[in-house]
N, CA, C and O atoms as a Tripos MOL2 file, in Angstrom:
@<TRIPOS>MOLECULE
protein
  212   211    53     0     0
PROTEIN
NO_CHARGES

@<TRIPOS>ATOM
      1 N          50.7620  -66.8630   14.6060 N.3       1 UNK1
      2 CA         52.2040  -66.7800   14.5380 C.3       1 UNK1
      3 C          52.7850  -67.7550   15.5610 C.2       1 UNK1
      4 O          52.3600  -67.7880   16.7160 O.2       1 UNK1
      5 N          53.7360  -68.5260   15.1320 N.am      2 UNK2
      6 CA         54.3340  -69.4790   16.0520 C.3       2 UNK2
      7 C          55.2800  -68.7680   17.0050 C.2       2 UNK2
      8 O          55.6900  -67.6300   16.7740 O.2       2 UNK2
      9 N          55.6100  -69.4570   18.0670 N.am      3 UNK3
     10 CA         56.4990  -68.8830   19.0650 C.3       3 UNK3
     11 C          57.8640  -68.5420   18.4610 C.2       3 UNK3
     12 O          58.4440  -67.5070   18.7890 O.2       3 UNK3
     13 N          58.3680  -69.3940   17.5960 N.am      4 UNK4
     14 CA         59.6880  -69.1590   16.9970 C.3       4 UNK4
     15 C          59.6610  -67.9810   16.0500 C.2       4 UNK4
     16 O          60.5830  -67.1650   16.0620 O.2       4 UNK4
     17 N          58.6290  -67.8680   15.2280 N.am      5 UNK5
     18 CA         58.5630  -66.7310   14.3090 C.3       5 UNK5
     19 C          58.3490  -65.4290   15.0850 C.2       5 UNK5
     20 O          58.8520  -64.3810   14.6810 O.2       5 UNK5
     21 N          57.6150  -65.4880   16.1860 N.am      6 UNK6
     22 CA         57.4240  -64.3290   17.0420 C.3       6 UNK6
     23 C          58.7580  -63.8910   17.6540 C.2       6 UNK6
     24 O          59.0670  -62.7000   17.6860 O.2       6 UNK6
     25 N          59.5230  -64.8280   18.1240 N.am      7 UNK7
     26 CA         60.8390  -64.5320   18.6910 C.3       7 UNK7
     27 C          61.7580  -63.9510   17.6250 C.2       7 UNK7
     28 O          62.4700  -62.9790   17.8780 O.2       7 UNK7
     29 N          61.7440  -64.5420   16.4410 N.am      8 UNK8
     30 CA         62.5820  -64.0420   15.3420 C.3       8 UNK8
     31 C          62.2090  -62.6090   14.9840 C.2       8 UNK8
     32 O          63.0850  -61.7710   14.7700 O.2       8 UNK8
     33 N          60.9210  -62.3310   14.9200 N.am      9 UNK9
     34 CA         60.4520  -60.9860   14.6090 C.3       9 UNK9
     35 C          60.9130  -59.9870   15.6620 C.2       9 UNK9
     36 O          61.3520  -58.8870   15.3270 O.2       9 UNK9
     37 N          60.8150  -60.3620   16.9170 N.am     10 UNK10
     38 CA         61.2640  -59.4780   17.9990 C.3      10 UNK10
     39 C          62.7670  -59.2280   17.9290 C.2      10 UNK10
     40 O          63.2270  -58.1110   18.1670 O.2      10 UNK10
     41 N          63.5190  -60.2570   17.6060 N.am     11 UNK11
     42 CA         64.9740  -60.1090   17.4980 C.3      11 UNK11
     43 C          65.3390  -59.1910   16.3350 C.2      11 UNK11
     44 O          66.2540  -58.3760   16.4520 O.2      11 UNK11
     45 N          64.6330  -59.3160   15.2220 N.am     12 UNK12
     46 CA         64.8870  -58.4510   14.0690 C.3      12 UNK12
     47 C          64.5560  -56.9960   14.3810 C.2      12 UNK12
     48 O          65.2950  -56.0930   13.9890 O.2      12 UNK12
     49 N          63.4540  -56.7660   15.0830 N.am     13 UNK13
     50 CA         63.0840  -55.4090   15.4740 C.3      13 UNK13
     51 C          64.1340  -54.8130   16.4100 C.2      13 UNK13
     52 O          64.5080  -53.6470   16.2780 O.2      13 UNK13
     53 N          64.6000  -55.6200   17.3490 N.am     14 UNK14
     54 CA         65.6120  -55.1370   18.2970 C.3      14 UNK14
     55 C          66.9040  -54.7800   17.5600 C.2      14 UNK14
     56 O          67.5290  -53.7630   17.8620 O.2      14 UNK14
     57 N          67.3000  -55.6030   16.6070 N.am     15 UNK15
     58 CA         68.5100  -55.3220   15.8260 C.3      15 UNK15
     59 C          68.3260  -54.0380   15.0170 C.2      15 UNK15
     60 O          69.2500  -53.2310   14.9150 O.2      15 UNK15
     61 N          67.1530  -53.8520   14.4500 N.am     16 UNK16
     62 CA         66.8660  -52.6380   13.6880 C.3      16 UNK16
     63 C          66.9080  -51.4210   14.6110 C.2      16 UNK16
     64 O          67.4090  -50.3680   14.2170 O.2      16 UNK16
     65 N          66.3950  -51.5510   15.8200 N.am     17 UNK17
     66 CA         66.4470  -50.4660   16.8050 C.3      17 UNK17
     67 C          67.8960  -50.1020   17.1080 C.2      17 UNK17
     68 O          68.2540  -48.9240   17.1250 O.2      17 UNK17
     69 N          68.7300  -51.1150   17.3480 N.am     18 UNK18
     70 CA         70.1440  -50.8580   17.6780 C.3      18 UNK18
     71 C          70.8510  -50.1730   16.5020 C.2      18 UNK18
     72 O          71.6320  -49.2450   16.7110 O.2      18 UNK18
     73 N          70.5860  -50.6200   15.2710 N.am     19 UNK19
     74 CA         71.2100  -49.9850   14.0980 C.3      19 UNK19
     75 C          70.7800  -48.5280   13.9810 C.2      19 UNK19
     76 O          71.6020  -47.6500   13.7180 O.2      19 UNK19
     77 N          69.5010  -48.2770   14.1770 N.am     20 UNK20
     78 CA         68.9880  -46.9100   14.0960 C.3      20 UNK20
     79 C          69.6010  -46.0370   15.1760 C.2      20 UNK20
     80 O          70.0020  -44.9040   14.9090 O.2      20 UNK20
     81 N          69.6740  -46.5560   16.3930 N.am     21 UNK21
     82 CA         70.2690  -45.8020   17.4910 C.3      21 UNK21
     83 C          71.7470  -45.5300   17.2220 C.2      21 UNK21
     84 O          72.2300  -44.4290   17.4860 O.2      21 UNK21
     85 N          72.4600  -46.5120   16.7060 N.am     22 UNK22
     86 CA         73.8730  -46.3100   16.3930 C.3      22 UNK22
     87 C          74.0590  -45.2220   15.3360 C.2      22 UNK22
     88 O          74.9850  -44.4160   15.4310 O.2      22 UNK22
     89 N          73.1910  -45.1960   14.3400 N.am     23 UNK23
     90 CA         73.2760  -44.1560   13.3080 C.3      23 UNK23
     91 C          73.0110  -42.7800   13.9040 C.2      23 UNK23
     92 O          73.6990  -41.8150   13.5710 O.2      23 UNK23
     93 N          72.0290  -42.6880   14.7730 N.am     24 UNK24
     94 CA         71.7410  -41.4090   15.4150 C.3      24 UNK24
     95 C          72.9080  -40.9610   16.2950 C.2      24 UNK24
     96 O          73.2610  -39.7820   16.3150 O.2      24 UNK24
     97 N          73.4980  -41.9000   17.0130 N.am     25 UNK25
     98 CA         74.6140  -41.5640   17.8990 C.3      25 UNK25
     99 C          75.8460  -41.1080   17.1250 C.2      25 UNK25
    100 O          76.7270  -40.4640   17.6950 O.2      25 UNK25
    101 N          75.9200  -41.4290   15.8460 N.am     26 UNK26
    102 CA         77.0570  -41.0210   15.0240 C.3      26 UNK26
    103 C          76.9330  -39.5770   14.5320 C.2      26 UNK26
    104 O          77.8820  -39.0340   13.9670 O.2      26 UNK26
    105 N          75.7810  -38.9580   14.7420 N.am     27 UNK27
    106 CA         75.5920  -37.5760   14.3010 C.3      27 UNK27
    107 C          76.5080  -36.6260   15.0690 C.2      27 UNK27
    108 O          76.7950  -36.8330   16.2480 O.2      27 UNK27
    109 N          76.9510  -35.5990   14.3890 N.am     28 UNK28
    110 CA         77.7510  -34.5700   15.0470 C.3      28 UNK28
    111 C          76.8240  -33.6100   15.7870 C.2      28 UNK28
    112 O          75.6120  -33.6040   15.5730 O.2      28 UNK28
    113 N          77.4090  -32.8110   16.6470 N.am     29 UNK29
    114 CA         76.6250  -31.8050   17.3690 C.3      29 UNK29
    115 C          75.9570  -30.8340   16.3980 C.2      29 UNK29
    116 O          74.8170  -30.4220   16.6110 O.2      29 UNK29
    117 N          76.6700  -30.4730   15.3330 N.am     30 UNK30
    118 CA         76.1030  -29.5610   14.3240 C.3      30 UNK30
    119 C          74.9010  -30.1970   13.6270 C.2      30 UNK30
    120 O          73.8880  -29.5380   13.3950 O.2      30 UNK30
    121 N          75.0230  -31.4970   13.2910 N.am     31 UNK31
    122 CA         73.9000  -32.2030   12.6680 C.3      31 UNK31
    123 C          72.6920  -32.2110   13.5990 C.2      31 UNK31
    124 O          71.5600  -31.9860   13.1680 O.2      31 UNK31
    125 N          72.9460  -32.4710   14.8750 N.am     32 UNK32
    126 CA         71.8450  -32.5250   15.8320 C.3      32 UNK32
    127 C          71.1730  -31.1620   15.9830 C.2      32 UNK32
    128 O          69.9500  -31.0780   16.1000 O.2      32 UNK32
    129 N          71.9710  -30.1000   15.9790 N.am     33 UNK33
    130 CA         71.3800  -28.7620   16.0420 C.3      33 UNK33
    131 C          70.5110  -28.5040   14.8180 C.2      33 UNK33
    132 O          69.4180  -27.9480   14.9290 O.2      33 UNK33
    133 N          71.0040  -28.9120   13.6460 N.am     34 UNK34
    134 CA         70.2230  -28.7350   12.4150 C.3      34 UNK34
    135 C          68.8940  -29.4760   12.4780 C.2      34 UNK34
    136 O          67.8920  -29.0130   11.9320 O.2      34 UNK34
    137 N          68.8860  -30.6190   13.1400 N.am     35 UNK35
    138 CA         67.6760  -31.4410   13.2600 C.3      35 UNK35
    139 C          66.8420  -31.0900   14.4900 C.2      35 UNK35
    140 O          65.7820  -31.6690   14.7280 O.2      35 UNK35
    141 N          67.3460  -30.1270   15.2660 N.am     36 UNK36
    142 CA         66.6630  -29.6870   16.4820 C.3      36 UNK36
    143 C          66.4310  -30.8510   17.4540 C.2      36 UNK36
    144 O          65.3120  -31.0830   17.9130 O.2      36 UNK36
    145 N          67.5020  -31.5670   17.7510 N.am     37 UNK37
    146 CA         67.4140  -32.6870   18.6800 C.3      37 UNK37
    147 C          68.6370  -32.7160   19.5820 C.2      37 UNK37
    148 O          69.6440  -32.0720   19.2890 O.2      37 UNK37
    149 N          68.5520  -33.4530   20.6690 N.am     38 UNK38
    150 CA         69.6970  -33.6320   21.5560 C.3      38 UNK38
    151 C          69.9120  -35.1260   21.7740 C.2      38 UNK38
    152 O          69.0620  -35.9470   21.4270 O.2      38 UNK38
    153 N          71.0410  -35.4570   22.3430 N.am     39 UNK39
    154 CA         71.3890  -36.8670   22.5330 C.3      39 UNK39
    155 C          70.3650  -37.6100   23.3870 C.2      39 UNK39
    156 O          70.1320  -38.8010   23.1780 O.2      39 UNK39
    157 N          69.7670  -36.9340   24.3240 N.am     40 UNK40
    158 CA         68.7670  -37.5730   25.1860 C.3      40 UNK40
    159 C          67.5230  -38.0050   24.4050 C.2      40 UNK40
    160 O          66.7850  -38.8820   24.8560 O.2      40 UNK40
    161 N          67.2850  -37.3960   23.2370 N.am     41 UNK41
    162 CA         66.1320  -37.7460   22.4110 C.3      41 UNK41
    163 C          66.3420  -39.0230   21.5970 C.2      41 UNK41
    164 O          65.3750  -39.6190   21.1220 O.2      41 UNK41
    165 N          67.5690  -39.4370   21.4360 N.am     42 UNK42
    166 CA         67.8920  -40.5120   20.4940 C.3      42 UNK42
    167 C          67.1970  -41.8410   20.7620 C.2      42 UNK42
    168 O          66.6560  -42.4290   19.8250 O.2      42 UNK42
    169 N          67.1860  -42.3400   21.9900 N.am     43 UNK43
    170 CA         66.4770  -43.6220   22.1980 C.3      43 UNK43
    171 C          64.9980  -43.5470   21.8270 C.2      43 UNK43
    172 O          64.4580  -44.4850   21.2400 O.2      43 UNK43
    173 N          64.3490  -42.4530   22.1610 N.am     44 UNK44
    174 CA         62.9220  -42.3000   21.8350 C.3      44 UNK44
    175 C          62.7130  -42.2220   20.3260 C.2      44 UNK44
    176 O          61.7940  -42.8410   19.7910 O.2      44 UNK44
    177 N          63.5530  -41.4750   19.6530 N.am     45 UNK45
    178 CA         63.4220  -41.3290   18.2020 C.3      45 UNK45
    179 C          63.6560  -42.6740   17.5080 C.2      45 UNK45
    180 O          62.9190  -43.0350   16.5910 O.2      45 UNK45
    181 N          64.6800  -43.4150   17.9460 N.am     46 UNK46
    182 CA         64.9540  -44.7300   17.3710 C.3      46 UNK46
    183 C          63.7830  -45.6770   17.6270 C.2      46 UNK46
    184 O          63.3800  -46.4210   16.7320 O.2      46 UNK46
    185 N          63.2480  -45.6540   18.8170 N.am     47 UNK47
    186 CA         62.1160  -46.5310   19.1610 C.3      47 UNK47
    187 C          60.9130  -46.2180   18.2790 C.2      47 UNK47
    188 O          60.2780  -47.1240   17.7390 O.2      47 UNK47
    189 N          60.6060  -44.9380   18.1370 N.am     48 UNK48
    190 CA         59.4600  -44.5480   17.3080 C.3      48 UNK48
    191 C          59.6730  -44.9220   15.8460 C.2      48 UNK48
    192 O          58.7260  -45.3090   15.1600 O.2      48 UNK48
    193 N          60.8940  -44.8090   15.3710 N.am     49 UNK49
    194 CA         61.1870  -45.1510   13.9740 C.3      49 UNK49
    195 C          60.9780  -46.6370   13.7120 C.2      49 UNK49
    196 O          60.5100  -47.0220   12.6410 O.2      49 UNK49
    197 N          61.3220  -47.4640   14.6800 N.am     50 UNK50
    198 CA         61.2490  -48.9190   14.4820 C.3      50 UNK50
    199 C          59.8870  -49.4780   14.8640 C.2      50 UNK50
    200 O          59.3070  -50.2680   14.1180 O.2      50 UNK50
    201 N          59.3760  -49.0760   16.0160 N.am     51 UNK51
    202 CA         58.1530  -49.6580   16.5470 C.3      51 UNK51
    203 C          56.9110  -48.8290   16.2500 C.2      51 UNK51
    204 O          55.7900  -49.3090   16.4160 O.2      51 UNK51
    205 N          57.1050  -47.5890   15.8110 N.am     52 UNK52
    206 CA         55.9920  -46.7530   15.4320 C.3      52 UNK52
    207 C          55.1130  -46.2700   16.5610 C.2      52 UNK52
    208 O          53.9660  -45.8860   16.3320 O.2      52 UNK52
    209 N          55.6200  -46.2800   17.7590 N.am     53 UNK53
    210 CA         54.7740  -45.8760   18.8960 C.3      53 UNK53
    211 C          54.8440  -44.4010   19.1390 C.2      53 UNK53
    212 O          54.1950  -43.8950   20.0540 O.2      53 UNK53
@<TRIPOS>BOND
     1     1     2 1
     2     2     3 1
     3     3     4 2
     4     3     5 am
     5     5     6 1
     6     6     7 1
     7     7     8 2
     8     7     9 am
     9     9    10 1
    10    10    11 1
    11    11    12 2
    12    11    13 am
    13    13    14 1
    14    14    15 1
    15    15    16 2
    16    15    17 am
    17    17    18 1
    18    18    19 1
    19    19    20 2
    20    19    21 am
    21    21    22 1
    22    22    23 1
    23    23    24 2
    24    23    25 am
    25    25    26 1
    26    26    27 1
    27    27    28 2
    28    27    29 am
    29    29    30 1
    30    30    31 1
    31    31    32 2
    32    31    33 am
    33    33    34 1
    34    34    35 1
    35    35    36 2
    36    35    37 am
    37    37    38 1
    38    38    39 1
    39    39    40 2
    40    39    41 am
    41    41    42 1
    42    42    43 1
    43    43    44 2
    44    43    45 am
    45    45    46 1
    46    46    47 1
    47    47    48 2
    48    47    49 am
    49    49    50 1
    50    50    51 1
    51    51    52 2
    52    51    53 am
    53    53    54 1
    54    54    55 1
    55    55    56 2
    56    55    57 am
    57    57    58 1
    58    58    59 1
    59    59    60 2
    60    59    61 am
    61    61    62 1
    62    62    63 1
    63    63    64 2
    64    63    65 am
    65    65    66 1
    66    66    67 1
    67    67    68 2
    68    67    69 am
    69    69    70 1
    70    70    71 1
    71    71    72 2
    72    71    73 am
    73    73    74 1
    74    74    75 1
    75    75    76 2
    76    75    77 am
    77    77    78 1
    78    78    79 1
    79    79    80 2
    80    79    81 am
    81    81    82 1
    82    82    83 1
    83    83    84 2
    84    83    85 am
    85    85    86 1
    86    86    87 1
    87    87    88 2
    88    87    89 am
    89    89    90 1
    90    90    91 1
    91    91    92 2
    92    91    93 am
    93    93    94 1
    94    94    95 1
    95    95    96 2
    96    95    97 am
    97    97    98 1
    98    98    99 1
    99    99   100 2
   100    99   101 am
   101   101   102 1
   102   102   103 1
   103   103   104 2
   104   103   105 am
   105   105   106 1
   106   106   107 1
   107   107   108 2
   108   107   109 am
   109   109   110 1
   110   110   111 1
   111   111   112 2
   112   111   113 am
   113   113   114 1
   114   114   115 1
   115   115   116 2
   116   115   117 am
   117   117   118 1
   118   118   119 1
   119   119   120 2
   120   119   121 am
   121   121   122 1
   122   122   123 1
   123   123   124 2
   124   123   125 am
   125   125   126 1
   126   126   127 1
   127   127   128 2
   128   127   129 am
   129   129   130 1
   130   130   131 1
   131   131   132 2
   132   131   133 am
   133   133   134 1
   134   134   135 1
   135   135   136 2
   136   135   137 am
   137   137   138 1
   138   138   139 1
   139   139   140 2
   140   139   141 am
   141   141   142 1
   142   142   143 1
   143   143   144 2
   144   143   145 am
   145   145   146 1
   146   146   147 1
   147   147   148 2
   148   147   149 am
   149   149   150 1
   150   150   151 1
   151   151   152 2
   152   151   153 am
   153   153   154 1
   154   154   155 1
   155   155   156 2
   156   155   157 am
   157   157   158 1
   158   158   159 1
   159   159   160 2
   160   159   161 am
   161   161   162 1
   162   162   163 1
   163   163   164 2
   164   163   165 am
   165   165   166 1
   166   166   167 1
   167   167   168 2
   168   167   169 am
   169   169   170 1
   170   170   171 1
   171   171   172 2
   172   171   173 am
   173   173   174 1
   174   174   175 1
   175   175   176 2
   176   175   177 am
   177   177   178 1
   178   178   179 1
   179   179   180 2
   180   179   181 am
   181   181   182 1
   182   182   183 1
   183   183   184 2
   184   183   185 am
   185   185   186 1
   186   186   187 1
   187   187   188 2
   188   187   189 am
   189   189   190 1
   190   190   191 1
   191   191   192 2
   192   191   193 am
   193   193   194 1
   194   194   195 1
   195   195   196 2
   196   195   197 am
   197   197   198 1
   198   198   199 1
   199   199   200 2
   200   199   201 am
   201   201   202 1
   202   202   203 1
   203   203   204 2
   204   203   205 am
   205   205   206 1
   206   206   207 1
   207   207   208 2
   208   207   209 am
   209   209   210 1
   210   210   211 1
   211   211   212 2
@<TRIPOS>SUBSTRUCTURE
     1 UNK1         2 RESIDUE 1 A UNK
     2 UNK2         6 RESIDUE 1 A UNK
     3 UNK3        10 RESIDUE 1 A UNK
     4 UNK4        14 RESIDUE 1 A UNK
     5 UNK5        18 RESIDUE 1 A UNK
     6 UNK6        22 RESIDUE 1 A UNK
     7 UNK7        26 RESIDUE 1 A UNK
     8 UNK8        30 RESIDUE 1 A UNK
     9 UNK9        34 RESIDUE 1 A UNK
    10 UNK10       38 RESIDUE 1 A UNK
    11 UNK11       42 RESIDUE 1 A UNK
    12 UNK12       46 RESIDUE 1 A UNK
    13 UNK13       50 RESIDUE 1 A UNK
    14 UNK14       54 RESIDUE 1 A UNK
    15 UNK15       58 RESIDUE 1 A UNK
    16 UNK16       62 RESIDUE 1 A UNK
    17 UNK17       66 RESIDUE 1 A UNK
    18 UNK18       70 RESIDUE 1 A UNK
    19 UNK19       74 RESIDUE 1 A UNK
    20 UNK20       78 RESIDUE 1 A UNK
    21 UNK21       82 RESIDUE 1 A UNK
    22 UNK22       86 RESIDUE 1 A UNK
    23 UNK23       90 RESIDUE 1 A UNK
    24 UNK24       94 RESIDUE 1 A UNK
    25 UNK25       98 RESIDUE 1 A UNK
    26 UNK26      102 RESIDUE 1 A UNK
    27 UNK27      106 RESIDUE 1 A UNK
    28 UNK28      110 RESIDUE 1 A UNK
    29 UNK29      114 RESIDUE 1 A UNK
    30 UNK30      118 RESIDUE 1 A UNK
    31 UNK31      122 RESIDUE 1 A UNK
    32 UNK32      126 RESIDUE 1 A UNK
    33 UNK33      130 RESIDUE 1 A UNK
    34 UNK34      134 RESIDUE 1 A UNK
    35 UNK35      138 RESIDUE 1 A UNK
    36 UNK36      142 RESIDUE 1 A UNK
    37 UNK37      146 RESIDUE 1 A UNK
    38 UNK38      150 RESIDUE 1 A UNK
    39 UNK39      154 RESIDUE 1 A UNK
    40 UNK40      158 RESIDUE 1 A UNK
    41 UNK41      162 RESIDUE 1 A UNK
    42 UNK42      166 RESIDUE 1 A UNK
    43 UNK43      170 RESIDUE 1 A UNK
    44 UNK44      174 RESIDUE 1 A UNK
    45 UNK45      178 RESIDUE 1 A UNK
    46 UNK46      182 RESIDUE 1 A UNK
    47 UNK47      186 RESIDUE 1 A UNK
    48 UNK48      190 RESIDUE 1 A UNK
    49 UNK49      194 RESIDUE 1 A UNK
    50 UNK50      198 RESIDUE 1 A UNK
    51 UNK51      202 RESIDUE 1 A UNK
    52 UNK52      206 RESIDUE 1 A UNK
    53 UNK53      210 RESIDUE 1 A UNK
């Protein structure tokens, strides 16, 4: 993989992470209770969804 394609891939992953996090942050408190999650969980959940770690 070239340096430019590697950079592009990283930028796309980061953008996908931000979109996922923004969607999670838009959830209401009731939605979060239904999903058994809290706001502090959101960055980890978004990261796992995008990067699979």
